[in-house]
N, C-alpha and C positions, 0 to 999 in steps of 0.2 A: 504494500500500500504506500503510495507516494502522496504526500500532501499537495493539493492543487493550489496554484497561485494564479494571479491575474494573467500570467503568460499562458495558462492552460485553458482559458475561456473558450477559444475556438475549438480546441480538442473536445471539451465537454459538450459543446454544441453539436459537433459532428457525431460523437458517441450517442448523444440523445436522439438525434434524427435517425440514425441507423437502428438503434435498439427499439425506439418507439414504433416504428413502422411494423416490426414483427410483433411486439408485445400487444399493441392495441388495434391492429387492422381489422380484427374480427369482433372487437368490442365497441369501438367508437367510430364515428364517421371520419372520413378524411378531413373534412372541414374542422371538426373539433380537434383532431390531432394537430393540424396545422396551427390553429388558434392557440392551443395550449403550449406548443413548442415555441411559438413566437412570443407568447407572454411569459412563460416560466423560464425560458432559456435565452432571453434577450441578453445582449452584452451588458446592458445597464443593470438588469436584475442579477445576473451572475456576479458582476462587479460589486453590487451592494452586499451580496452574501459573503463573497470571498474577502473583500477589502475593508468593509465597513462594519460588519457584525462579528465581533470576536468569538461569539458562541456558535456561529454557523461554520461548519467545517466541510470541505470537500476532499475526498481522497480518490486518486486514480487507481484502478485495479489493473494489474498487469498479469500476463501469462507469457512465459518465455521471452520476457523483454518487450512485449507489445502491449500497449494499453488497450484493454478490451471492455472496460466499463468504468463506472464511478459510483461512489456513494456520497450522499450529502445529508448531513444531520445537524441538529441545533440543540446544544446543551441548554438547560434551564429554560426551555420553551414554556413550561409551566413549573410550578413548585416541584422540585426534585425529579423533574421529567425531561428526558431527551426525546426529541421528535425526529424520527427517520423520515426525511422529506423525499429522498430519492435513492434508489438503488437500481442500476440498470447494467446489464451485460449484453454484449453482442451475441447473436445466435450461436456463433461458432465457439463461444466460451462457456456455454451452458453445459451442465453435466460433469464439470471438472472439479466441483467442490469450491469454486470461487465465491459463489453466493453465500454458502455456509461460512466460509472463511471471513467474508466481509461482515456478516452478522456477528460472528464471534469477536471480530475486531471492534465493532460498534458496542457490543456488550462490555468489553474491556475499557474502551474509552469512556463509556457512560459511568462505569464504576469509578474511574480515575477522576471524573468531574465532580463526583459526589452525588450524582443523580441516582435514583433507585428504580426508575421506571422508564421504559421506552414505549412510545406510542407511534402508530402509523395509520394511514388510511389505505385501503385497497379496494379497487373497483369490485363490486359484488359479482361480476361475471369473469373476473380474472382468476385463472386457476393457480396463480402464485400464492393465493391465500393458503393453500394446502402446504406449501413450502414454509410459510411463516408458522403455521400450526405445528409442523414437525420440529421447529426450532424453539418451541415453548411459548409462542404468542397465542393469545386468546382473544376472541371477539368480546368486546364490552359494550358495543352499541352500533348504531347505524346512523348515517346522516346523508342528506342531500345538500350539496354546496352549489350555489349559483356562482359560476365563475365568469359570467359576462357573455355578451354576444349571443345570448339565447341558449347557452350551454350550461349543463349541470354535471357534477360528479356525484354518482350514486354509490356510496362507499360503505364498507364495514369499517368500524373503528377497532383497532387491535392494540393490545398491550402486552408487554413482557415485564414482569416484576422480578427484580433481582433481590437477593437476600442481602 
């Protein structure tokens, strides 16, 4: 895991575009995917996260020296809570244990920060929910988020409680 810097913004954008097309093409419309990528992964937004919010961290995931994904999370999002905002891998990197390794890394970073809980949201139709459950996350609620432009995210709220 390599900490991402401002110099890595275009790489994060490229990894997001490539991984999102596979992850969401059967769940969301192309228009919603394009809108979310433009909004959530704009250079301005990524710069705010990486350069201006000391609690928001991005790490690049590598496999044999090639960057194949990234994870973005925010410590102290709520009281004693880290929020996993993003974790994405390219299709060719899946099934190699990199996702589990990234979640284990997140759990360790969360402990080091003093937080006791990790939360995330996952689309109700996304099979990755099963991956999170295998790693100890549990559903604690559901929510529909209006993200603008007539689009919503219909998600499960999941959490992992550390001892």
